[in-house]
C-alpha positions as CSV (number, residue, x, y, z in Angstrom):
1,M,43.9,3.2,22.9
2,E,43.0,1.0,26.2
3,V,46.4,2.1,28.5
4,L,45.1,5.8,27.7
5,N,41.6,5.1,28.7
6,Q,43.2,3.3,32.0
7,T,45.3,6.3,32.5
8,Q,42.1,8.5,32.4
9,K,40.3,6.9,35.1
10,V,43.6,7.0,37.2
11,I,43.7,10.7,36.8
12,D,39.9,11.2,37.7
13,M,40.5,9.0,40.7
14,L,43.4,11.3,41.8
15,E,41.5,14.2,41.2
16,A,38.3,12.8,43.5
17,D,40.5,13.4,46.2
18,I,43.7,14.6,45.4
19,M,44.7,15.8,49.1
20,N,44.2,12.0,50.5
21,V,45.8,10.0,47.6
22,D,45.4,6.4,48.0
23,Y,48.1,4.9,45.9
24,E,47.1,1.1,46.6
25,R,43.9,2.0,45.0
26,I,45.6,2.6,41.7
27,T,46.9,-0.8,41.5
28,K,43.4,-2.4,42.5
29,L,42.0,0.1,39.7
30,T,44.5,-1.1,36.7
31,G,45.8,-4.4,38.1
32,I,49.3,-3.6,37.6
33,P,51.9,-3.6,40.3
34,L,52.2,-0.1,41.5
35,G,56.1,0.5,40.6
36,L,55.3,-0.7,37.1
37,Y,52.1,1.7,36.7
38,Q,54.3,4.5,38.2
39,R,56.6,4.1,35.2
40,I,53.7,4.0,32.7
41,F,52.1,6.9,34.0
42,T,55.1,8.7,33.7
43,Y,55.6,7.5,29.8
44,I,52.3,8.9,29.1
45,C,51.6,11.7,31.1
46,N,55.4,13.1,31.2
47,I,55.1,13.7,34.8
48,S,55.0,11.3,37.9
49,I,52.2,10.3,39.7
50,S,53.8,11.9,42.5
51,G,55.2,15.1,40.8
52,Y,51.3,15.4,39.2
53,V,49.9,15.0,43.0
54,R,52.2,17.6,44.5
55,K,51.9,20.0,41.7
56,R,47.9,19.9,41.9
57,K,47.9,20.1,45.6
58,L,50.3,23.2,45.4
59,T,47.8,24.6,42.5
60,L,44.6,24.3,45.0
61,S,46.5,25.5,48.0
62,A,47.0,28.6,46.1
63,E,43.5,28.7,45.2
64,L,42.6,28.6,49.1
65,L,45.0,31.2,49.8
66,L,43.6,33.6,47.2
67,R,40.3,33.2,48.9
68,G,41.5,34.8,51.6
69,N,39.7,32.7,54.3
70,K,42.6,30.8,55.7
71,S,46.3,30.9,56.8
72,V,49.2,29.5,55.5
73,T,49.4,27.1,58.5
74,E,46.0,26.1,57.8
75,V,46.2,25.7,54.1
76,A,49.6,23.6,54.6
77,M,47.7,21.2,57.1
78,E,45.1,21.1,54.7
79,C,47.5,19.9,52.0
80,G,49.3,17.2,53.8
81,Y,52.0,18.8,55.0
82,E,54.0,18.8,58.4
83,N,54.7,22.3,58.9
84,S,54.2,25.8,57.3
85,S,57.7,26.1,56.8
86,A,58.0,22.6,54.6
87,F,55.0,24.1,52.9
88,T,56.4,27.3,52.0
89,R,59.6,25.6,50.4
90,A,57.3,23.4,48.2
91,F,55.1,26.5,47.4
92,K,58.1,28.8,46.7
93,E,59.7,26.0,44.1
94,H,56.3,26.0,42.4
95,F,55.3,29.2,42.0
96,S,58.7,31.4,42.7
97,I,57.3,33.3,45.6
98,P,56.2,32.5,49.0
99,P,52.7,31.8,49.8
100,V,52.0,35.1,51.2
101,L,52.8,37.0,47.9
102,I,50.5,34.8,45.9
103,T,48.4,36.5,43.2
104,N,45.8,35.8,40.7
105,D,48.4,36.5,38.0
106,I,51.0,34.4,39.4
107,Y,48.7,32.0,39.9
108,L,47.3,31.7,36.5
109,K,51.0,31.5,35.0
110,H,52.0,28.7,37.1
111,A,49.0,26.5,38.3
112,T,48.9,22.8,37.1
113,N,45.4,22.1,35.7
114,P,44.0,18.8,35.7
115,L,45.4,16.1,33.2
116,S,43.1,15.3,30.6
117,L,43.9,12.9,27.9
118,T,41.0,13.7,25.5
119,N,42.1,17.3,25.4
120,Q,43.8,18.2,22.1
121,D,46.1,20.4,23.2
122,T,47.4,17.4,25.3
123,Y,50.5,15.9,23.9
124,Y,48.9,12.1,24.1
125,V,45.3,12.3,22.9
126,L,42.9,9.4,22.4
127,E,42.2,10.4,19.0
128,G,44.9,11.5,16.7
129,K,47.3,10.5,19.3
130,R,51.1,11.8,18.6
131,V,52.8,8.4,19.3
132,M,56.2,8.9,17.5
133,A,56.5,5.3,16.7
134,D,54.4,2.4,14.9
135,I,54.2,-1.3,15.2
136,A,56.0,-2.7,12.1
137,K,55.3,-6.2,13.3
138,L,54.0,-8.3,16.0
139,E,53.8,-11.8,16.7
140,Y,53.5,-14.6,19.3
141,E,55.9,-17.5,20.5
142,D,56.2,-19.9,23.1
143,M,59.9,-19.8,24.3
144,Q,61.9,-22.2,26.7
145,D,64.2,-21.0,29.6
146,V,67.1,-19.3,28.4
147,L,69.6,-17.9,30.5
148,L,70.7,-14.3,30.2
149,I,74.1,-13.6,31.0
150,G,75.8,-10.2,31.0
151,I,76.4,-7.2,33.2
152,S,73.8,-5.3,35.5
153,S,73.0,-1.6,36.5
154,K,73.0,-2.6,40.0
155,D,76.8,-3.4,40.1
156,Y,77.9,-0.5,38.0
157,G,75.5,2.2,39.1
158,V,75.2,4.2,35.9
159,T,72.4,4.7,33.2
160,T,71.0,1.9,30.6
161,K,73.0,3.8,27.8
162,E,76.2,4.2,29.9
163,L,76.0,0.0,30.6
164,W,76.1,-0.5,27.2
165,G,79.3,1.3,26.9
166,I,80.8,-0.6,29.3
167,F,80.0,-3.6,27.8
168,W,81.5,-2.6,24.9
169,E,84.5,-0.8,25.9
170,Q,85.6,-3.4,28.7
171,G,85.4,-6.2,26.4
172,F,82.2,-8.4,28.0
173,D,80.8,-8.8,24.5
174,Q,84.0,-10.6,23.3
175,V,83.7,-12.8,26.6
176,L,80.4,-13.6,26.0
177,H,81.4,-14.9,22.4
178,E,83.6,-17.4,23.6
179,Y,80.8,-19.3,24.4
180,Q,78.9,-18.8,20.9
181,D,78.0,-22.4,20.4
182,R,75.8,-22.2,23.3
183,Y,73.8,-19.0,22.2
184,V,69.8,-18.9,22.1
185,S,68.4,-16.6,19.1
186,M,71.2,-14.6,19.0
187,E,71.7,-14.9,14.9
188,D,71.0,-11.3,13.9
189,C,71.8,-9.5,17.6
190,I,74.5,-7.8,18.9
191,G,72.9,-7.6,22.3
192,V,69.9,-7.6,24.6
193,G,68.6,-5.1,27.2
194,Y,66.6,-6.7,30.1
195,M,64.8,-4.5,32.3
196,T,62.7,-5.6,35.4
197,D,62.1,-4.4,39.1
198,F,60.1,-1.8,38.4
199,A,59.7,-0.6,41.8
200,D,59.0,3.2,41.4
201,D,58.9,6.3,39.0
202,T,62.5,7.4,39.5
203,G,64.0,5.7,36.6
204,L,63.3,2.8,34.0
205,G,63.8,-0.6,35.9
206,E,65.7,-0.9,39.0
207,T,67.4,-4.1,37.2
208,Y,68.9,-3.5,34.2
209,I,71.1,-6.1,31.8
210,V,73.2,-5.8,29.2
211,G,74.2,-9.3,27.3
212,K,73.0,-12.2,25.4
213,Y,70.7,-15.2,25.6
214,F,72.2,-18.7,26.1
215,K,71.3,-22.1,27.1
216,V,70.5,-22.7,30.5
217,G,73.9,-24.5,32.4
218,T,76.2,-21.9,30.5
219,P,79.0,-21.1,32.8
220,I,78.9,-17.4,33.8
221,P,82.1,-15.7,33.3
222,K,83.6,-13.8,36.4
223,G,82.5,-10.4,36.8
224,M,79.3,-10.9,35.0
225,T,75.4,-11.8,36.2
226,G,73.2,-14.5,35.1
227,R,69.4,-14.8,35.3
228,I,67.1,-17.2,33.7
229,I,64.1,-16.0,31.9
230,K,61.5,-18.4,32.4
231,G,59.9,-19.8,29.5
232,G,56.2,-19.0,28.5
233,T,54.5,-16.9,25.3
234,I,55.7,-13.8,24.7
235,A,54.8,-10.7,22.4
236,K,57.5,-10.3,20.4
237,A,57.2,-6.8,18.6
238,Q,59.2,-4.7,16.1
239,I,58.8,-1.0,16.8
240,A,59.9,1.5,14.2
241,A,60.4,5.2,15.0
242,K,63.3,7.7,13.8
243,N,65.3,7.3,16.9
244,L,65.8,4.9,19.6
245,D,64.2,7.6,22.5
246,D,61.0,7.6,20.4
247,I,60.9,3.5,20.4
248,V,61.5,3.1,23.9
249,N,59.2,6.0,25.1
250,N,56.3,4.3,23.2
251,A,56.7,0.7,23.2
252,Y,55.0,-0.3,26.1
253,I,52.1,2.0,24.9
254,L,51.7,0.6,21.7
255,L,52.4,-3.2,22.5
256,S,49.7,-3.3,25.5
257,G,47.0,-2.0,23.5
258,M,47.9,-4.2,20.4
259,V,48.2,-7.2,22.8
260,Q,44.7,-6.8,24.1
261,K,43.3,-6.1,20.8
262,N,44.8,-9.6,20.0
263,G,43.0,-11.8,22.8
264,Y,46.4,-11.6,25.0
265,K,47.3,-9.8,28.2
266,L,50.5,-8.9,29.3
267,L,51.7,-10.9,32.4
268,Y,52.4,-8.2,35.2
269,D,53.8,-10.9,38.1
270,N,57.8,-10.5,37.5
271,F,56.9,-8.4,34.3
272,Y,60.0,-7.5,32.2
273,W,61.0,-6.2,28.8
274,V,63.4,-7.2,26.3
275,E,65.4,-4.9,23.8
276,Y,66.5,-7.0,21.2
277,Y,69.3,-5.0,18.9
278,S,69.3,-6.7,15.4
279,V,72.0,-6.2,13.2
280,S,69.6,-5.8,10.0
281,R,66.7,-3.7,11.4
282,F,68.8,-1.5,13.9
283,C,72.3,-1.5,13.8
284,E,73.0,-1.2,10.0
285,P,70.2,1.3,9.6
286,A,71.7,3.3,12.6
287,E,74.9,3.2,11.2
288,N,73.9,4.2,7.9
289,G,71.6,7.4,8.9
290,A,68.3,5.7,8.0
291,D,65.0,7.5,8.5
292,Q,63.8,4.9,10.5
293,L,64.9,2.4,13.0
294,I,63.4,-0.8,14.4
295,L,63.9,-2.2,17.9
296,D,62.6,-5.2,18.8
297,F,60.8,-5.8,22.0
298,H,59.7,-8.9,24.0
299,M,57.5,-9.0,26.5
300,P,56.0,-11.7,29.0
301,C,51.9,-12.2,27.8
302,M,49.6,-15.0,27.8
303,K,46.2,-15.9,25.6
304,I,43.1,-14.5,27.3
């Protein structure tokens, strides 16, 4: 899968000069904004780029110390730490002992080896990849501008799951229902989760909005937010898996690869994804304890 090949190239680039990582080179290599690609890397490798670099640098620092020809201060400086105290704290967090007590056995127990996506012992592998989800359907559609009205994570400072709870418990769905004559594509949908502003690798998108689609010009109720989603071509995929976490964690990986095979590419300027919670494919199967759930995903793309 192309996204895995791409990530292996990023890993190889990091390893080529792990002590002096130039993060901007990642954007040049992938063509994806750094904040968004950090999230992609975390999805695929189960560790953030910064976390991977930190663990690899500490592992290499232990190797330098075990050779015995450099002091703790020298190794700290070589690894980019401002002083030996900061280095010692980080080293102890990783190896559970201070640098001066490192032994070969402790090193082998805690070392972080270079990631390889072609290694069959790795969770994600290029062949026989254990992606715990599948694309049940994928189509491309030209959509018009729509107005998303809902509540935003920026206003409430909560997780995506908690934001959905607020949406239902505080009656925002009922408020939007009063404007049902202005709905757009909500016939089989209880609501959408709109994610964007992929600023870093500390979470999903910085902005997450739970709401519904309306015709542009619909009044925005008090206490809610609105965002116009620009029209254009979108990839509409149905992602199937046993549970919601497997769907969300694998949707981008599956969709980005298949879109490219179909002669399209995702648009990363103002990139977003929409989780479209249909009644028939997601809500009712979830309520009935079905073995498989299907969640619709929408992402902006263009024909190559």
